C-alpha positions in Angstrom: 159.2 -64.1 96.6 160.7 -60.9 97.7 159.1 -58.9 100.4 157.7 -55.5 99.7 160.2 -53.8 102.0 163.1 -55.4 100.3 161.8 -54.4 96.8 161.5 -50.8 98.0 165.0 -51.0 99.2 166.1 -52.2 95.8 164.3 -49.3 94.1 166.5 -46.9 96.1 169.6 -48.4 94.6 170.1 -46.0 91.6 168.2 -48.2 89.2 170.2 -51.4 89.7 168.2 -54.6 88.9 167.6 -57.8 90.8 167.6 -61.2 89.4 165.1 -63.6 90.8 165.2 -66.4 88.2 164.3 -69.1 90.7 161.0 -68.0 92.2 159.6 -69.6 95.3 156.2 -70.3 93.7 154.5 -71.7 96.8 155.4 -68.7 98.9 152.7 -66.0 98.7 153.3 -62.3 98.4 152.5 -60.3 101.5 149.3 -58.3 101.1 149.1 -55.4 103.6 145.6 -54.2 102.7 143.1 -54.1 105.7 140.8 -57.1 105.9 142.7 -59.3 103.5 144.4 -62.4 104.9 147.6 -63.3 103.1 147.6 -67.1 103.2 146.7 -70.1 105.4 150.3 -71.1 105.5 151.1 -67.9 107.4 147.9 -67.7 109.3 146.3 -70.7 111.0 142.9 -69.1 110.5 141.1 -70.1 107.3 138.4 -67.6 106.9 136.1 -68.2 103.9 136.1 -64.5 102.9 139.9 -64.4 102.5 141.3 -63.9 99.1 144.3 -65.9 100.2 142.3 -68.9 101.2 142.5 -70.4 97.7 146.2 -69.6 97.3 147.1 -73.1 96.3 144.7 -73.0 93.4 145.6 -71.6 90.0 144.3 -68.0 90.1 142.9 -65.7 87.4 142.0 -62.2 88.3 139.5 -60.6 85.9 139.4 -56.8 86.0 136.7 -54.8 84.3 134.8 -51.6 84.8 131.7 -53.3 86.2 131.4 -56.6 88.1 129.2 -59.3 86.6 126.5 -58.9 89.2 122.9 -57.8 89.5 122.2 -55.5 92.4 119.0 -54.5 94.1 117.6 -53.5 97.5 115.0 -55.7 99.1 112.0 -54.5 101.0 114.0 -54.2 104.2 116.5 -51.9 102.6 119.2 -54.5 102.5 121.4 -55.0 99.4 121.0 -58.3 97.6 123.2 -59.5 94.8 123.1 -62.2 92.1 125.3 -63.4 89.4 124.7 -62.0 85.9 124.8 -65.3 84.0 124.5 -63.3 80.7 127.6 -61.3 81.4 130.7 -62.2 79.2 132.9 -62.0 82.3 130.9 -64.6 84.1 130.8 -66.9 81.1 134.5 -66.8 80.3 135.1 -68.9 83.4 134.2 -71.9 81.3 137.5 -71.6 79.6 139.4 -72.3 82.8 139.8 -75.6 84.7 137.5 -76.4 87.6 140.3 -75.9 90.1 140.9 -72.3 88.9 140.2 -69.7 91.5 138.6 -66.7 89.6 138.5 -63.4 91.3 136.6 -60.4 89.8 137.6 -56.8 90.4 135.4 -54.0 89.3 132.7 -51.4 90.3 129.1 -52.1 91.1 126.4 -50.6 88.9 124.9 -48.8 92.0 126.3 -46.5 94.6 126.8 -48.0 98.1 126.7 -45.8 101.1 130.2 -45.7 102.7 128.8 -47.0 106.0 127.8 -50.2 104.2 130.8 -50.7 102.0 132.8 -52.9 104.4 129.9 -55.3 104.9 129.1 -55.4 101.2 132.7 -56.0 100.3 133.0 -59.0 102.6 129.7 -60.4 101.4 130.7 -60.1 97.7 134.1 -61.7 98.3 132.7 -64.5 100.4 129.8 -65.4 98.1 130.8 -64.3 94.6 134.7 -63.9 94.7 134.2 -60.3 93.8 136.2 -57.3 95.0 134.3 -54.0 94.5 136.2 -50.8 93.9 133.6 -48.4 95.4 134.5 -45.3 93.3 133.1 -42.1 94.9 130.1 -40.9 92.9 131.8 -37.7 91.6 134.8 -39.7 90.5 132.6 -42.3 88.8 130.8 -39.5 87.0 134.1 -37.9 85.7 135.8 -41.2 85.0 133.0 -43.2 83.3 130.5 -40.8 82.0 133.1 -38.1 81.5 136.5 -39.3 80.1 135.4 -42.8 79.0 132.1 -42.0 77.4 132.7 -38.4 76.2 136.2 -38.7 75.0 137.7 -42.2 74.6 134.5 -44.0 73.3 133.7 -41.4 70.6 137.4 -41.2 69.5 137.7 -45.0 69.3 134.6 -45.0 67.1 136.2 -42.4 64.8 134.2 -39.4 66.1 136.3 -36.2 66.5 135.2 -33.1 68.4 135.2 -30.8 65.4 132.6 -28.4 66.7 132.1 -27.4 70.3 128.4 -28.1 70.2 128.9 -31.6 68.6 131.5 -33.0 70.8 133.6 -32.4 73.9 137.1 -31.1 73.6 139.8 -32.7 75.7 139.5 -32.0 79.4 142.6 -32.5 81.5 140.6 -32.8 84.7 138.6 -35.7 83.3 141.8 -37.4 82.4 143.1 -36.9 85.9 139.9 -38.6 87.1 140.6 -41.5 84.7 144.1 -41.8 86.3 142.7 -41.7 89.8 140.1 -44.4 89.0 142.7 -46.7 87.4 144.9 -46.3 90.5 142.0 -47.4 92.7 141.5 -50.4 90.5 145.2 -51.2 90.8 145.0 -51.1 94.6 142.1 -53.6 94.6 143.9 -55.9 92.2 146.9 -55.9 94.5 144.6 -57.2 97.3 143.7 -60.2 95.1 147.2 -61.1 93.9 148.8 -63.9 96.0 151.8 -65.0 94.0 153.5 -64.0 90.7 151.9 -67.1 89.2 148.5 -65.4 89.3 147.3 -64.1 85.9 145.6 -60.7 85.7 143.3 -60.1 82.7 142.2 -56.5 82.2 139.2 -55.7 80.0 138.5 -52.8 77.7 139.3 -49.1 77.3 138.1 -48.0 80.7 141.3 -49.4 82.3 144.1 -48.8 79.8 146.4 -47.2 82.4 146.0 -50.2 84.7 149.0 -52.1 83.2 151.4 -49.3 84.2 150.2 -49.2 87.8 150.4 -53.0 88.2 153.7 -53.4 86.5 155.2 -50.7 88.7 154.3 -52.7 91.8 155.1 -56.2 90.4 157.7 -56.2 87.6 157.0 -59.8 86.6 153.2 -59.9 86.9 151.5 -62.0 84.3 149.3 -59.3 82.7 146.9 -59.5 79.7 144.7 -56.8 78.3 141.8 -57.2 75.8 140.2 -54.3 74.0 136.6 -55.0 73.2 136.0 -51.7 71.3 137.6 -50.8 68.0 141.1 -49.3 67.9 141.1 -46.3 65.6 143.6 -45.6 62.8 146.7 -43.7 63.7 145.4 -40.5 62.1 142.4 -40.6 64.5 144.3 -41.8 67.6 147.1 -39.3 67.2 144.6 -36.5 67.9 144.3 -37.6 71.5 146.5 -35.3 73.7 147.4 -38.2 76.1 148.2 -40.7 73.2 151.7 -41.5 74.3 150.8 -42.2 77.9 148.0 -44.6 77.0 150.2 -46.4 74.4 153.1 -46.8 76.8 150.7 -48.1 79.5 149.2 -50.8 77.2 152.8 -51.9 76.3 153.3 -52.7 80.0 151.0 -55.6 79.5 152.5 -59.0 78.3 149.6 -59.7 75.9 147.3 -57.3 74.2 144.1 -58.7 72.5 142.0 -57.3 69.7 138.9 -58.4 67.9 140.3 -58.1 64.3 143.5 -57.7 62.5 142.5 -54.2 61.4 142.4 -53.0 65.0 145.7 -54.7 65.8 147.2 -53.1 62.6 146.1 -49.6 63.7 147.7 -50.2 67.1 150.9 -51.3 65.5 150.9 -48.3 63.3 150.5 -46.0 66.3 153.4 -47.7 68.1 155.5 -47.3 65.0 154.6 -43.6 64.3 154.5 -42.3 67.8 157.1 -44.5 69.7 159.3 -45.7 66.8 158.7 -49.3 67.7 158.8 -52.2 65.3 157.0 -55.5 65.3 157.7 -58.9 63.7 155.8 -62.1 63.3 157.4 -65.3 64.5 155.8 -68.7 64.1 152.4 -67.1 63.8 152.7 -64.8 66.7 153.0 -61.0 66.4 155.4 -59.3 68.9 156.6 -55.8 69.6 160.1 -55.4 71.0 159.8 -52.9 73.9 162.9 -52.3 76.0 163.9 -55.9 76.0 160.4 -57.3 76.6 158.4 -58.8 73.8 154.8 -57.6 74.0 152.6 -60.1 72.2 149.4 -59.4 70.2 146.4 -61.7 70.1 143.8 -61.4 67.4 140.6 -63.3 68.1 137.0 -62.1 68.3 134.9 -62.9 71.4 132.5 -65.8 71.2 129.1 -66.5 72.8 128.1 -69.1 75.5 126.4 -71.7 73.3 125.3 -73.7 76.3 123.6 -70.7 78.0 121.7 -69.8 74.8 120.6 -73.4 74.3 119.4 -73.7 77.8 117.2 -70.6 77.4 115.9 -71.9 74.1 114.9 -75.2 75.8 112.8 -73.4 78.4 109.0 -73.8 77.9 108.5 -70.0 78.2 110.9 -69.4 75.3 109.3 -72.1 73.2 105.9 -70.6 73.9 107.2 -67.1 73.0 108.6 -68.3 69.7 105.3 -69.8 68.8 103.5 -66.6 69.7 105.9 -64.5 67.5 105.7 -66.9 64.6 101.9 -66.9 64.8 101.8 -63.0 65.0 103.9 -62.6 61.9 102.6 -65.7 60.0 102.8 -65.3 56.2 105.4 -62.5 56.5 109.2 -62.5 56.4 110.4 -61.5 59.8 113.7 -59.5 59.9 115.3 -58.5 63.2 117.6 -55.8 64.5 119.0 -55.8 68.0 121.1 -52.7 69.0 122.0 -50.6 71.9 120.7 -47.0 71.5 123.7 -45.0 70.5 124.8 -42.9 67.6 127.1 -45.6 66.1 124.6 -48.5 65.7 123.2 -47.2 62.4 119.6 -47.8 63.4 118.3 -44.9 61.2 120.4 -46.0 58.3 118.9 -49.5 58.6 115.4 -48.1 58.6 116.2 -45.9 55.5 117.4 -49.1 53.8 114.1 -50.8 54.5 112.2 -47.7 53.3 114.2 -47.8 50.0 113.5 -51.6 49.7 109.7 -51.1 50.0 109.8 -48.1 47.7 111.6 -50.1 44.9 109.7 -53.3 45.4 106.0 -52.8 45.8 105.5 -56.6 45.8 107.3 -56.8 49.2 104.9 -54.4 50.9 102.8 -56.4 53.3 105.3 -59.3 53.2 108.3 -57.9 55.1 108.4 -56.8 58.7 111.5 -55.4 60.5 111.4 -55.7 64.3 114.0 -53.4 65.8 114.8 -54.0 69.4 116.5 -51.0 71.0 118.4 -51.6 74.3 118.5 -48.6 76.6 121.5 -46.3 76.2 124.4 -47.0 78.6 125.1 -43.3 79.0 122.8 -40.4 78.5 123.6 -37.5 76.2 122.3 -35.0 73.6 123.5 -37.2 70.8 121.6 -40.2 72.1 118.4 -38.2 72.4 118.8 -37.0 68.8 119.4 -40.6 67.6 116.2 -41.8 69.4 114.2 -39.0 67.9 115.6 -39.6 64.4 114.9 -43.4 64.5 111.4 -42.9 65.8 110.7 -40.3 63.1 111.9 -42.6 60.3 110.0 -45.5 61.6 106.8 -43.5 61.8 107.3 -42.3 58.3 107.6 -45.8 57.0 104.5 -47.0 58.8 102.5 -44.1 57.5 103.8 -44.5 54.0 103.6 -48.3 53.6 101.6 -49.6 56.5 97.9 -50.4 56.9 95.5 -51.3 59.7 96.7 -54.9 59.8 100.3 -54.3 58.7 103.2 -52.5 60.3 106.5 -52.7 58.2 108.5 -51.5 61.3 108.0 -52.5 64.9 110.2 -50.5 67.2 110.6 -52.0 70.7 112.4 -49.2 72.6 111.9 -50.5 76.1 113.8 -53.2 78.1 112.6 -56.7 77.4 113.8 -60.0 79.1 116.7 -61.7 77.5 114.6 -64.8 76.9 112.2 -62.8 74.7 115.2 -61.6 72.6 116.2 -65.2 72.2 112.7 -66.0 71.0 112.9 -63.2 68.4 116.2 -64.6 67.3 114.8 -68.1 66.8 111.7 -66.8 64.9 113.4 -64.4 62.5 114.5 -65.4 59.1 117.0 -62.6 58.7 119.1 -60.5 61.2 120.7 -57.2 60.2 123.5 -55.5 62.2 124.2 -52.2 60.5 126.5 -50.4 62.9 128.7 -47.7 61.4 131.5 -48.6 63.8 131.4 -51.4 66.5 133.8 -53.7 68.3 132.3 -56.5 70.2 128.9 -57.2 68.7 127.7 -60.7 69.5 124.2 -60.3 68.0 125.1 -62.3 64.8 126.6 -65.1 66.9 123.6 -65.3 69.2 121.2 -65.2 66.2 123.1 -68.1 64.5 122.9 -70.3 67.6 119.2 -69.6 68.2 118.3 -70.4 64.6 119.8 -73.8 65.1 116.9 -74.4 67.4 116.2 -77.7 69.3 114.2 -80.8 69.0 111.2 -79.5 70.9 111.0 -76.4 68.8 111.3 -78.4 65.6 108.4 -80.6 66.8 106.1 -77.7 67.5 106.9 -76.2 64.1 106.2 -79.5 62.4 109.8 -79.8 61.1 111.2 -83.3 60.6 113.9 -84.5 62.9 117.5 -84.0 61.6 116.2 -81.5 59.1 118.5 -78.6 58.1 118.1 -75.2 59.6 118.5 -71.8 57.9 119.5 -68.3 58.7 120.4 -65.1 56.9 122.8 -62.4 58.2 123.4 -58.9 56.9 126.4 -57.4 58.7 128.2 -54.0 58.5 131.7 -54.3 57.3 132.7 -52.0 60.2 131.7 -54.5 62.9 134.3 -56.5 64.7 132.7 -59.9 64.0 132.3 -59.2 60.3 135.6 -61.0 59.2 134.5 -64.2 60.8 131.1 -64.3 59.1 132.1 -65.1 55.5 128.6 -66.3 54.6 126.9 -63.0 55.5 125.9 -60.2 53.2 128.5 -57.5 54.1 127.3 -53.9 53.6 128.6 -50.4 53.8 126.1 -49.0 56.4 126.6 -45.5 55.0 125.3 -46.6 51.7 121.5 -46.9 51.9 121.5 -48.5 48.4 123.8 -51.2 49.7 121.6 -51.9 52.7 118.5 -52.0 50.5 120.1 -54.4 48.0 121.2 -56.7 50.8 117.7 -56.8 52.2 116.3 -57.6 48.8 118.9 -60.4 48.3 117.8 -61.8 51.7 114.2 -62.0 50.6 115.2 -63.8 47.4 117.5 -66.5 48.7 116.6 -70.2 48.1 116.3 -72.6 51.0 119.5 -74.4 50.0 121.5 -71.1 50.1 120.1 -70.2 53.5 121.0 -73.6 54.7 124.6 -73.5 53.4 125.1 -70.0 54.9 123.7 -71.1 58.2 125.8 -74.3 58.5 129.0 -72.3 57.7 128.3 -69.8 60.4 127.1 -72.3 63.0 130.3 -74.4 62.6 132.4 -71.3 63.4 130.2 -70.0 66.2 129.8 -73.4 67.9 133.6 -74.0 68.0 134.8 -70.4 68.6 132.7 -69.9 71.7 133.5 -67.8 74.8 135.3 -70.7 76.5 137.5 -71.2 73.5 138.3 -67.5 73.4 139.2 -67.3 77.1 141.2 -70.5 77.1 143.1 -69.4 74.0 143.9 -66.0 75.5 145.2 -67.4 78.7 147.3 -69.9 76.9 148.9 -67.2 74.8 149.4 -65.1 78.0 151.3 -68.0 79.7 153.4 -68.3 76.5 154.2 -64.6 76.5 155.3 -64.8 80.2 157.4 -67.9 80.0 160.7 -65.9 80.0 159.9 -63.7 83.0 162.4 -65.2 85.3 165.2 -65.6 82.8 165.7 -61.9 82.5 166.9 -59.2 84.8 164.4 -56.4 85.3 165.2 -52.7 85.5 162.7 -49.9 85.9 162.9 -46.4 84.4 160.6 -43.5 84.0 158.2 -41.7 86.3 154.4 -41.6 86.4 152.8 -42.8 83.2 156.2 -43.0 81.5 157.2 -45.9 83.7 158.5 -49.0 82.0 160.4 -52.2 82.8 163.5 -53.1 80.9 164.2 -56.8 80.6 167.8 -57.7 80.0 170.0 -60.7 80.2 171.2 -61.6 83.8 174.8 -60.7 83.2 174.0 -57.2 81.8 174.9 -54.5 84.4 176.0 -50.9 84.6 179.7 -50.2 84.3 180.6 -48.4 87.5 183.4 -45.8 87.5 185.1 -47.7 90.4 185.2 -51.0 88.6 186.4 -49.4 85.4 189.2 -47.5 87.1 190.3 -50.5 89.1 190.5 -52.7 86.0 192.2 -50.0 84.0 194.9 -49.5 86.6 195.7 -53.2 86.9 196.3 -53.5 83.2 199.8 -53.5 81.7 198.6 -53.2 78.0 195.3 -51.8 76.9 193.3 -51.7 73.6 190.4 -49.3 73.6 187.8 -49.2 70.7 185.3 -46.4 70.6 182.3 -45.8 68.3 181.7 -42.2 67.4 178.1 -41.2 66.7 175.9 -41.8 69.7 179.0 -42.7 71.8 181.4 -39.7 71.8 178.8 -37.2 70.5 175.0 -37.4 71.0 173.0 -38.9 68.2 170.7 -35.9 68.2 173.5 -33.4 68.0 173.4 -31.1 65.0 177.1 -30.3 65.1 178.7 -33.8 64.6 182.3 -32.6 65.1 184.0 -33.7 68.4 184.2 -31.1 71.2 187.5 -29.7 72.5 187.0 -31.8 75.7 186.7 -35.1 73.6 189.9 -34.2 71.7 191.7 -33.5 74.9 190.6 -36.8 76.5 191.6 -38.8 73.5 195.0 -37.2 73.3 195.6 -37.8 77.0 194.6 -41.5 76.6 196.9 -41.8 73.5 199.8 -40.3 75.3 199.9 -43.2 77.7 202.4 -45.7 76.3 200.3 -48.6 77.6 197.3 -47.6 75.4 196.2 -48.3 71.8 193.1 -46.2 71.2 190.9 -46.5 68.0 187.9 -44.8 66.7 185.8 -47.4 64.9 183.1 -45.6 62.9 180.8 -46.0 59.9 181.7 -42.5 58.8 184.0 -41.8 55.8 187.7 -41.4 56.1 187.7 -37.7 55.1 185.3 -36.6 57.8 187.1 -38.5 60.5 190.5 -37.3 59.3 189.4 -33.7 59.5 187.7 -34.0 62.9 190.6 -35.9 64.6 193.4 -34.0 62.9 194.7 -32.8 66.4 195.1 -36.4 67.6 198.5 -37.4 66.5 198.5 -41.0 68.0 194.8 -41.9 67.5 194.0 -44.9 65.4 191.0 -44.7 63.1 188.9 -47.4 61.4 186.6 -45.7 58.9 183.6 -47.0 57.0 183.1 -50.0 59.5 186.9 -50.9 59.2 187.1 -50.8 55.4 189.9 -48.2 55.8 192.4 -48.3 58.8 195.0 -45.8 59.9 197.1 -46.5 62.9 198.0 -42.9 63.6 198.1 -39.5 61.9 201.5 -40.0 60.4 200.6 -43.4 58.9 198.9 -43.9 55.5 195.3 -45.2 55.2 195.4 -48.9 54.7 192.7 -50.8 52.8 191.6 -53.6 55.2 190.0 -55.7 52.4 190.8 -56.6 48.9 189.3 -54.2 46.4 186.3 -55.9 44.7 185.1 -55.0 41.3 183.2 -51.7 41.5 180.6 -52.7 39.0 178.2 -53.3 41.9 178.1 -49.5 42.5 177.1 -48.8 38.9 174.2 -51.3 39.3 173.1 -50.2 42.8 173.1 -46.4 42.4 170.5 -46.1 39.6 168.2 -48.4 41.6 168.6 -46.3 44.7 168.1 -43.2 42.7 164.6 -44.4 41.5 163.6 -45.0 45.2 165.0 -41.6 46.2 162.9 -39.8 43.6 159.7 -41.6 44.6 160.3 -41.3 48.4 160.2 -37.8 49.7 162.7 -37.1 52.4 165.2 -39.9 51.4 168.7 -39.4 50.0 171.8 -41.4 49.0 175.1 -41.3 50.8 178.0 -42.4 48.7 181.0 -43.9 50.6 184.2 -45.3 49.2 183.2 -48.8 50.4 179.4 -48.5 50.4 176.2 -46.9 49.1 173.7 -46.0 51.8 170.0 -45.0 51.2 168.7 -43.0 54.1 164.9 -42.6 54.8 164.8 -41.2 58.3 163.0 -38.0 57.2 160.5 -39.9 54.9 157.0 -40.8 56.0 157.5 -43.6 58.5 155.2 -46.3 57.0 155.9 -45.4 53.4 159.7 -45.2 54.0 159.7 -48.7 55.7 157.6 -50.1 52.8 160.0 -48.6 50.3 163.0 -49.9 52.2 161.7 -53.5 52.1 161.0 -53.2 48.4 164.5 -51.7 47.8 166.2 -54.5 49.7 164.3 -57.1 47.6 165.2 -55.2 44.4 168.9 -54.8 45.2 169.2 -58.4 46.3 167.8 -59.5 42.9 170.1 -57.3 40.7 173.2 -57.9 42.9 172.8 -61.7 43.4 176.0 -62.3 41.4 178.1 -59.5 43.0 180.5 -59.9 46.0 178.4 -57.5 48.1 175.7 -57.7 50.8 172.5 -55.7 51.2 171.6 -54.8 54.8 168.6 -53.0 56.2 169.6 -51.0 59.3 168.1 -48.2 61.4 166.3 -46.1 58.7 169.0 -47.1 56.1 169.5 -49.6 53.4 173.2 -50.2 52.8 175.1 -52.0 50.1 178.7 -52.9 50.9 181.3 -55.6 50.2 180.7 -58.9 51.9 182.7 -59.3 55.2 183.0 -55.6 56.0 182.0 -55.0 59.6 183.2 -53.4 62.8 183.6 -56.9 64.3 186.1 -58.1 61.7 187.9 -54.8 61.8 188.4 -55.1 65.6 189.4 -58.7 65.2 192.2 -57.8 62.7 193.4 -54.9 64.9 193.7 -57.2 67.9 195.6 -59.8 65.9 198.0 -57.2 64.5 198.7 -55.9 68.1 199.4 -59.5 69.2 201.7 -60.1 66.3 203.6 -56.9 67.1 204.2 -58.0 70.6 201.6 -55.7 72.1 199.1 -58.3 73.3 196.6 -56.4 75.5 195.4 -57.7 78.9 192.6 -55.1 78.9 190.1 -54.8 76.1 187.5 -52.1 76.1 184.8 -51.5 73.5 182.0 -48.9 73.7 179.2 -48.4 71.1 175.5 -47.6 70.8 173.9 -49.2 67.7 173.5 -52.4 65.8 176.8 -52.2 63.9 178.6 -52.1 67.3 177.0 -55.4 68.3 179.5 -57.0 65.9 182.3 -55.4 67.9 181.0 -56.7 71.2 180.6 -60.2 69.8 184.1 -60.1 68.3 185.9 -58.8 71.4 184.1 -61.4 73.6 185.0 -64.3 71.4 188.5 -63.1 70.8 189.2 -62.8 74.5 188.3 -66.4 75.1 190.3 -67.8 72.2 193.7 -69.4 72.3 195.5 -66.3 70.8 195.8 -65.0 74.3 198.1 -66.8 76.8 196.2 -65.2 79.6 192.6 -64.2 79.2 192.3 -60.3 79.2 189.8 -58.3 81.1 187.0 -57.4 78.7 184.7 -54.4 79.1 182.2 -54.5 76.3 179.9 -51.6 77.0 176.6 -50.4 75.3 175.4 -46.8 75.5 171.9 -47.1 76.8 169.9 -49.8 78.6 168.8 -52.1 75.8 169.3 -55.7 74.8 172.9 -56.1 73.8 175.8 -58.6 73.4 177.7 -56.3 75.7 177.9 -57.2 79.3 177.9 -53.6 80.6 176.1 -50.4 79.8 176.3 -46.7 80.5 173.4 -44.3 80.4 174.5 -41.8 77.7 177.3 -40.1 75.9 177.9 -37.8 78.9 178.7 -40.8 81.1 181.1 -42.2 78.4 182.9 -38.9 78.5 183.0 -39.0 82.3 184.5 -42.5 82.4 187.1 -41.7 79.9 188.0 -38.4 81.5 188.6 -40.1 84.8 190.9 -42.7 83.4 192.7 -40.2 81.2 193.6 -38.3 84.3 194.7 -41.6 86.0 196.8 -42.6 83.0 199.1 -39.7 83.4 199.8 -40.8 87.0 200.0 -44.6 86.7 201.3 -45.2 90.2 198.5 -43.4 92.0 195.9 -45.9 93.5 192.3 -44.8 93.1 190.6 -44.3 96.5 187.2 -45.3 95.2 184.3 -45.0 97.5 181.9 -48.0 98.0 178.4 -47.4 96.8 175.1 -49.1 97.6 175.1 -50.4 94.1 178.4 -52.1 94.6 177.0 -53.9 97.7 174.1 -55.2 95.6 176.4 -56.3 92.8 178.5 -58.2 95.3 175.5 -59.8 96.9 174.2 -61.0 93.5 
């Protein structure tokens, strides 16, 4: 591995990258944090509390807001801790091998006095492999109860702050607290990382900035992120003032996980609309191309720990509790709801559904009981208090209206009960209803299904025959993350009380065989897609997403939360002025091919005509008898002819080389045989239909092509229409000698074989045939059509048409994946390069006294 000091030195080198494709995997990264020992190899001491003491084991670092620990003070005032076996973070370890060293990073659920923090940190690391973050109390309040719970959590559940008294407007100071907290988490993660082979798995919306802070420190870190909450539609997410910063940070992960495809689809839509990114699916995997890196998406809902639930079911206390509950509600159909107390769980809507059921069906009064277990709220607030009051009021109304001395239709358990007692209620209930209006990770239906499977002891006490079939009935909101995986459940719209009441009625009317079939279907899924399967599947996909880390060259750009890593091929490097001038001076014959839009003029420029400076530079280059200079553009011949009228000796290849002119005095030559123009008469009416139905689109008619532009149309609708247009055109033009191509916000129809690559190939062959074989080939461009030029010039240079291989400088404008071997930053740098050599070309005998830069030294070392 590379030491930290050396990596800092590299960062000073004007952005030049380093290629470490052969990592020394056994060598640990140096950790400089106090109290953390780097590795037994480098230190003969082998302290048990060292993070590095297990450096030879495969390591997984699990990062979440809270550690999976229970905390309490004993009678002596000393802190005692225990594992929370019911925590998902603790249970996911079952998906890893026994040799895996699992480190947890997160906060404790209690505040520890600063004087005790060192002792507690050592104890937690030694006994539980946990690294606490110890956020200051004021920061914890602003970070968790402020930004996370008041702004992110409501927004991700589709709640917008429309009124000041109903929600909190965006508070920049709370976001700054969120940033500071994520930085502290990143510092602690760095203490745990030993080698680049370690995997870091970040959990949930509290830590969405963590990927940026970690990627900034270790460019090739194996980094996964899983969002347990919903991800809102782009219309909702785009209201967040820091939307771009959070999206860009998530894209610094290698793998991003979601509960459902809906959530992933919303994320992809945000990336498309806000960042202009596109995704594609290859062999079943969805990937987003982001500056040369492929960010993979994982869609898989979280599972439950079946073994843990079964072990609690087998305990005598649970069996006894099940008997007690069944005896208490004997002769009645027991329905169950288990929800956290918050405004999105739909508890009141569920109770209203029950009220309507009893109102419509008098025969069910006295026969149906709903036990609603309400877990305490995770964060206090006015909205939570209102939800508690409302639920209690509705429950009381139902009891008064339909209850009696020996019958309560609703039993509201609004206090904390042991997990084993919840398990007992699961096992005893004939129906479970989850009616959340918006929810991500809700495992209640899975837990209920496992508990209804029961065990031998429970069946014996119930008088059920061995090997008999079990039953269960689920009513699930269609807005819950687990809903798509439960195809045998009654799916309801929680906002429709009628829907909920109808589902409850259907549940009371099911036959035993229907209940059995639904249960078996759900149990097969839940028992195979458990928490270990989920964790194992996620880590396998993370390893697959990171397999190319060391085959690419990494470059970093951007400051703060705009930081990102660009992954490019190892041979791709910046074209330095010194190297360019040196190669240019040594040449005896040069051929220079220049794209126009985005190369000589900025893509965003309103005035597309070349500046006086560009005209002067081109004239100077053309005046050198050693040079043949060409503009190779997709623009029409009339525009290029008008703009470059002052350039007497400049060659122009218009419309991707369909027309060629060697200089101003020459006539335009048709580079291809003229095909039948019938294809235009077929294509234009089809394009016109899509233009009329797609606001913001228009047709550009060229001599050699028809182009449909949709840059100004709605992004998603325009892309959809473009795909449809391509299919339509390919069908109607199947017998025509033309091709249909989808480009950057365009759909183009042009004769087959017309490309910048073929145009450049023909120009080079003509130069060779005329005795002007170049020993210096230069090509600069910025978009997809220019990639054909780069490919052509590279292959031509290595072919037998040259007696001696020429120097080739294929150069892309901008750092991005390209077939070119060099890049420059922007059009201004293109002008600077050409300006320098145009000045040199008038004084061919003057040797450039180029200075040596630090970047040159690094290039030489590499």
